[in-house]
C-alpha positions in Angstrom: -14.2 -24.0 52.3 -16.0 -23.6 55.6 -19.8 -23.8 55.3 -21.5 -20.5 56.1 -24.4 -22.0 58.0 -24.8 -20.4 61.4 -28.6 -20.7 61.2 -28.9 -23.7 58.9 -27.4 -26.6 60.9 -30.8 -27.7 62.2 -29.6 -30.8 64.0 -27.4 -28.6 66.2 -29.9 -26.0 66.9 -32.3 -25.6 69.8 -35.4 -26.5 67.8 -37.8 -28.7 69.7 -41.1 -28.2 68.0 -43.9 -30.7 68.0 -45.3 -29.9 64.5 -48.8 -31.1 63.8 -49.3 -33.0 60.5 -51.0 -30.9 57.9 -53.9 -32.7 56.0 -55.7 -31.8 52.8 -54.0 -28.4 52.4 -51.1 -29.2 50.1 -50.7 -30.6 46.6 -50.5 -34.4 46.2 -47.3 -36.1 47.1 -44.9 -37.1 44.3 -42.5 -39.9 45.3 -39.6 -40.0 42.7 -38.0 -43.1 41.4 -34.6 -43.2 42.9 -31.6 -45.6 42.7 -31.5 -45.9 46.6 -33.6 -48.9 47.5 -34.7 -50.4 50.9 -33.2 -53.6 52.3 -35.0 -54.3 55.5 -37.9 -56.8 55.6 -39.3 -56.1 59.1 -40.2 -53.1 61.3 -41.2 -49.8 59.6 -40.0 -48.7 56.2 -41.0 -45.9 53.8 -39.7 -43.3 51.3 -39.3 -39.7 52.3 -38.8 -36.6 50.1 -37.5 -33.0 50.8 -38.4 -30.7 47.9 -37.1 -27.1 47.6 -37.8 -24.6 44.9 -36.5 -21.2 46.0 -35.7 -18.1 43.9 -35.3 -15.0 46.0 -33.2 -12.0 46.9 -32.6 -9.9 50.0 -31.4 -6.4 49.0 -31.2 -2.7 49.6 -29.8 0.5 48.1 -26.8 2.0 49.9 -26.5 5.3 48.1 -26.0 4.2 44.4 -24.8 0.7 45.3 -27.2 -2.2 45.5 -26.2 -4.7 48.2 -27.9 -8.1 47.7 -27.9 -11.7 48.6 -29.6 -14.1 46.1 -30.4 -17.8 46.3 -31.8 -19.9 43.5 -32.2 -23.6 44.3 -34.1 -26.5 42.9 -33.4 -29.5 45.1 -35.0 -32.9 45.7 -33.6 -35.1 48.5 -35.1 -38.6 48.9 -34.4 -41.9 50.4 -35.9 -44.8 52.4 -36.2 -44.6 56.2 -35.9 -48.1 57.7 -36.6 -48.9 61.4 -35.9 -52.6 61.8 -35.0 -52.4 65.5 -37.5 -52.0 68.3 -36.5 -50.6 71.7 -38.6 -51.5 74.7 -40.0 -48.4 76.4 -39.7 -44.8 75.5 -36.6 -43.4 73.8 -37.1 -39.7 74.4 -36.2 -37.9 77.5 -38.7 -36.9 80.2 -41.4 -39.3 79.0 -44.0 -40.5 81.6 -43.9 -44.1 82.6 -41.0 -44.5 80.1 -40.2 -48.2 81.0 -43.8 -49.3 80.3 -43.4 -51.6 77.3 -47.1 -52.0 76.9 -47.5 -48.2 76.5 -44.4 -47.4 74.4 -43.3 -48.8 71.1 -40.0 -47.2 69.9 -38.1 -47.9 66.6 -34.6 -46.8 65.6 -32.4 -47.1 62.5 -29.8 -49.8 62.1 -26.7 -49.6 59.9 -26.0 -47.0 57.1 -28.9 -45.8 55.0 -28.1 -44.1 51.7 -30.0 -41.2 50.2 -30.3 -39.6 46.8 -30.1 -35.8 46.0 -30.9 -34.1 42.7 -29.8 -30.4 43.1 -29.1 -27.3 41.1 -28.0 -24.3 43.3 -26.7 -20.8 42.5 -26.0 -18.4 45.4 -24.6 -14.9 44.8 -24.0 -11.7 46.7 -22.6 -8.2 46.4 -21.4 -6.3 49.5 -19.6 -3.1 50.2 -16.4 -3.2 52.2 -15.0 -0.7 54.7 -11.9 -0.1 56.7 -11.7 -1.6 60.2 -13.2 0.8 62.7 -14.6 3.3 60.1 -17.5 3.6 57.6 -15.3 4.7 54.7 -16.2 2.5 51.8 -13.1 1.2 50.1 -14.6 -1.2 47.6 -16.9 -4.1 46.9 -16.8 -7.9 47.0 -19.0 -10.1 44.8 -19.4 -13.8 45.4 -21.0 -16.6 43.4 -21.3 -20.2 44.4 -22.7 -22.9 42.1 -23.1 -26.7 42.3 -25.3 -29.1 40.4 -25.9 -32.8 39.9 -26.9 -32.0 36.3 -30.2 -33.8 36.5 -28.7 -36.9 38.1 -28.6 -38.3 41.6 -25.8 -37.7 44.1 -25.2 -40.2 46.9 -26.0 -39.1 50.4 -26.2 -40.4 54.0 -29.2 -40.3 56.4 -29.1 -39.4 60.1 -31.1 -38.3 63.1 -34.5 -40.1 62.5 -36.5 -42.4 64.8 -40.1 -43.2 65.7 -41.9 -43.5 69.0 -45.5 -44.6 69.5 -47.5 -43.9 72.7 -50.4 -46.5 72.8 -51.9 -44.8 75.9 -52.5 -41.4 74.3 -52.8 -42.8 70.8 -50.0 -40.6 69.3 -46.7 -41.0 67.6 -43.6 -38.7 67.5 -41.3 -38.9 64.5 -37.8 -37.3 64.5 -37.4 -35.9 61.0 -34.4 -37.1 59.0 -31.4 -35.0 58.0 -28.9 -35.8 55.4 -25.5 -34.9 53.8 -24.6 -35.7 50.2 -21.5 -35.6 48.1 -21.3 -33.7 44.8 -18.0 -32.7 43.2 -17.5 -29.9 40.7 -18.9 -27.0 42.7 -17.2 -23.6 42.3 -17.1 -20.3 44.1 -16.0 -17.1 42.5 -14.8 -14.0 44.4 -14.5 -10.6 42.6 -12.9 -7.9 44.8 -13.0 -4.3 43.7 -10.9 -1.6 45.4 -11.8 2.0 44.7 -8.6 3.7 45.9 -6.2 2.7 44.5 -8.4 1.2 41.7 -8.0 -2.5 41.4 -10.1 -5.6 40.6 -9.2 -9.2 41.5 -11.0 -12.4 40.5 -10.5 -15.7 42.2 -12.3 -19.1 41.6 -12.1 -21.8 44.2 -13.4 -25.3 44.4 -16.2 -26.0 46.9 -16.1 -28.8 49.3 -17.6 -32.0 47.9 -19.7 -32.6 51.0 -23.0 -30.6 51.3 -25.8 -30.6 53.8 -29.4 -30.6 52.7 -29.7 -27.0 54.0 -26.5 -25.7 52.4 -28.3 -22.6 51.1 -26.2 -19.7 52.4 -28.2 -16.8 54.0 -31.6 -18.8 54.1 -33.3 -19.3 57.4 -35.6 -22.2 58.0 -38.7 -22.5 60.2 -38.8 -24.8 63.2 -38.3 -28.4 62.0 -37.3 -31.1 64.3 -40.2 -33.4 65.4 -43.6 -34.3 64.0 -46.5 -35.5 66.2 -49.7 -37.2 64.9 -52.5 -39.5 66.0 -52.1 -43.3 66.0 -54.7 -46.0 66.2 -54.2 -49.5 67.4 -53.3 -51.8 64.6 -52.4 -49.0 62.3 -50.0 -50.1 59.5 -49.2 -46.8 57.8 -48.2 -43.3 58.8 -48.4 -40.5 56.2 -46.7 -37.2 56.8 -47.1 -34.1 54.6 -45.5 -30.9 56.0 -44.5 -27.5 54.6 -41.6 -25.8 56.3 -41.2 -22.0 55.8 -38.0 -20.5 54.4 -36.9 -16.9 54.5 -34.1 -15.0 52.9 -33.4 -11.7 54.7 -30.1 -10.1 55.7 -29.3 -7.4 58.2 -26.3 -5.2 57.6 -24.6 -2.7 59.9 -23.6 0.8 58.9 -21.9 2.6 61.8 -24.1 2.0 64.8 -27.2 1.4 62.7 -28.6 -2.0 61.7 -30.3 -2.0 58.3 -32.7 -4.8 57.4 -32.8 -5.6 53.7 -35.8 -6.8 51.8 -37.1 -10.3 52.4 -37.9 -13.2 50.1 -40.0 -16.1 51.3 -40.4 -19.7 50.2 -40.9 -23.2 51.6 -39.5 -26.7 51.8 -41.9 -29.5 51.4 -41.5 -32.8 53.3 -43.5 -35.9 52.8 -43.2 -39.5 53.9 -45.2 -42.7 53.6 -44.1 -45.1 56.4 -45.5 -48.7 56.5 -45.3 -51.5 58.9 -43.7 -54.6 57.2 -42.9 -58.1 58.2 
């Protein structure tokens, strides 16, 4: 099944935010015990966590019919970011004095880093259908997708992340991690109802085993690509605590009119403690 993620594939989007680290405004960090463990003994290493608890609906009444899009998700994604390889100079584009090795300290990942995901997701919707080129309602289609790790941890794979330190300005920039994970057993049910002639069909399909960390159909995420913070000489630890807004709101079209349904808001928490080792 193709992933319905036109707005969710963050790595492929045009996000380029320099998000400031939030301090003393969020609950304490909770780093879960996970079966994925670090292996590197030099460079920078630390555990990260993405935590999502979302339960919302975007809906509206179309006559007597309620059209809706619901997402309920409890997800924890965690793993260890390891930067054992230092690159001389700056690694980002358009950096001043980028070949100055005294100014720039850059670190990249090496090899494959595994992640762990504990997820429980239910996504459902109900939509009216119409004939091509007209507004005559001919029926409805209901969808429901579910997948879960049943309290355990699914194996995943880390991508995208790196670290760059500017000793001249006393700042760092951290490219946030993204991940995919593999979880079998997911199902999607389709119930199609036709009004004239009256007919109802129900089909259940297996979902793809591979999921992205943002595979929550219909949900839009706030800008999330890069974090910038202050850095002092000799600093051995970087702590990041960030809350990324999430919104579930759909717009449907009836004739020539766009109708915006109700909105539900939530957030995704990210936290990381990165330490210099070796």
